[in-house]
C-alpha positions as a Markdown table, in Angstrom:
| # | Residue | x | y | z |
|---|---|---|---|---|
| 1 | Met | 0.0 | 0.0 | 0.0 |
| 2 | Asn | 2.8 | 2.4 | 0.9 |
| 3 | Phe | 4.5 | 1.6 | -2.4 |
| 4 | Ile | 1.4 | 2.6 | -4.4 |
| 5 | Gln | 1.2 | 5.9 | -2.6 |
| 6 | Gln | 4.9 | 6.6 | -3.2 |
| 7 | Ala | 4.5 | 5.7 | -6.9 |
| 8 | Leu | 1.5 | 8.0 | -7.3 |
| 9 | Arg | 3.3 | 10.8 | -5.6 |
| 10 | Ala | 6.3 | 10.4 | -7.8 |
| 11 | Ala | 4.1 | 10.3 | -10.9 |
| 12 | Leu | 2.3 | 13.4 | -9.9 |
| 13 | Phe | 5.6 | 15.2 | -9.1 |
| 14 | Leu | 6.9 | 14.2 | -12.6 |
| 15 | Val | 3.7 | 15.5 | -14.3 |
| 16 | Leu | 3.9 | 18.8 | -12.4 |
| 17 | Ala | 7.6 | 19.1 | -13.2 |
| 18 | Phe | 7.0 | 18.5 | -16.8 |
| 19 | Phe | 4.3 | 21.2 | -17.0 |
| 20 | Gly | 6.6 | 23.6 | -15.1 |
| 21 | Leu | 9.3 | 23.0 | -17.7 |
| 22 | Val | 6.8 | 23.5 | -20.5 |
| 23 | Met | 5.7 | 26.8 | -19.0 |
| 24 | Ala | 9.3 | 28.0 | -18.5 |
| 25 | Phe | 10.0 | 27.1 | -22.2 |
| 26 | Val | 6.9 | 29.1 | -23.3 |
| 27 | Phe | 8.0 | 32.1 | -21.2 |
| 28 | Met | 11.6 | 32.0 | -22.6 |
| 29 | Ala | 10.3 | 31.6 | -26.2 |
| 30 | Ser | 7.9 | 34.6 | -25.8 |
| 31 | Thr | 10.7 | 36.7 | -24.3 |
| 32 | Leu | 13.0 | 35.8 | -27.2 |
| 33 | Leu | 10.3 | 36.7 | -29.7 |
| 34 | Ala | 9.7 | 40.1 | -27.9 |
| 35 | Ile | 13.4 | 40.9 | -27.9 |
| 36 | Gly | 13.6 | 39.9 | -31.6 |
| 37 | Val | 10.8 | 42.3 | -32.5 |
| 38 | Leu | 12.5 | 45.1 | -30.5 |
| 39 | Tyr | 15.8 | 44.4 | -32.3 |
| 40 | Ile | 14.1 | 44.5 | -35.7 |
| 41 | Val | 12.3 | 47.7 | -35.0 |
| 42 | Ala | 15.5 | 49.3 | -33.7 |
| 43 | Arg | 17.3 | 48.3 | -36.8 |
| 44 | Ile | 14.6 | 49.6 | -39.1 |
| 45 | Lys | 14.6 | 53.0 | -37.3 |
| 46 | Gly | 18.4 | 53.1 | -37.4 |
| 47 | Arg | 18.8 | 53.3 | -33.6 |
| 48 | Pro | 21.2 | 51.1 | -31.6 |
| 49 | Phe | 19.7 | 48.2 | -29.7 |
| 50 | Gly | 20.9 | 47.6 | -26.2 |
| 51 | Val | 20.4 | 48.4 | -22.6 |
| 52 | Lys | 22.6 | 51.4 | -22.6 |
| 53 | Ala | 20.8 | 52.9 | -25.6 |
| 54 | Tyr | 17.4 | 52.2 | -24.1 |
| 55 | Trp | 18.2 | 53.9 | -20.8 |
| 56 | Ala | 19.9 | 56.8 | -22.5 |
| 57 | Glu | 16.7 | 57.4 | -24.5 |
| 58 | Arg | 14.6 | 57.0 | -21.4 |
| 59 | Arg | 16.7 | 59.5 | -19.4 |
| 60 | Arg | 16.6 | 62.2 | -22.1 |
| 61 | Pro | 14.3 | 65.1 | -21.2 |
| 62 | Pro | 11.0 | 65.0 | -23.2 |
| 63 | Met | 10.8 | 67.1 | -26.3 |
| 64 | Pro | 8.4 | 70.1 | -26.2 |
| 65 | Thr | 5.1 | 69.5 | -27.9 |
| 66 | Arg | 4.9 | 72.9 | -29.4 |
| 67 | Pro | 7.5 | 75.7 | -30.0 |
| 68 | Gly | 6.5 | 77.8 | -27.0 |
| 69 | Ala | 6.2 | 74.9 | -24.5 |
| 70 | Arg | 8.9 | 74.3 | -22.0 |
| 71 | Ala | 9.2 | 70.7 | -20.8 |
| 72 | Gly | 11.0 | 71.6 | -17.5 |
| 73 | Gln | 8.2 | 73.8 | -16.1 |
| 74 | Pro | 5.6 | 72.4 | -13.8 |
| 75 | Ala | 2.0 | 72.3 | -15.1 |
| 76 | Arg | 0.8 | 75.2 | -13.0 |
| 77 | Glu | 3.4 | 77.6 | -14.4 |
| 78 | Arg | 2.7 | 76.7 | -18.1 |
| 79 | Asp | 0.0 | 78.4 | -20.1 |
| 80 | Val | -3.4 | 76.7 | -19.4 |
| 81 | Thr | -6.2 | 76.9 | -22.0 |
| 82 | Asp | -9.7 | 76.2 | -20.9 |
| 83 | Ile | -11.9 | 74.2 | -23.2 |
| 84 | Glu | -15.4 | 75.3 | -24.3 |
| 85 | Met | -18.2 | 72.8 | -24.0 |
| 86 | Arg | -20.7 | 72.6 | -26.8 |
| 87 | Glu | -23.4 | 70.2 | -27.7 |
| 88 | Ile | -23.0 | 68.0 | -30.8 |
| 89 | Pro | -26.2 | 68.0 | -32.8 |
């Protein structure tokens, strides 16, 4: 009786381990696919692909959206334009 329980536990453990390996493989494959897409997009746009280039781009201050806008100013000091509500017929 004890042998049957041990065999069932071992079989269950092997099945769970197999599914864990399959999930890890799927995760690694999807990560590889995502990195490949990022690499291709970077090559098409002519930018370098790598961690240094990514963080250098992220640390760069944002570009102003219009010529008079200053990115470094807080929102309360920038020009604020109210919107006018109207009904759409």
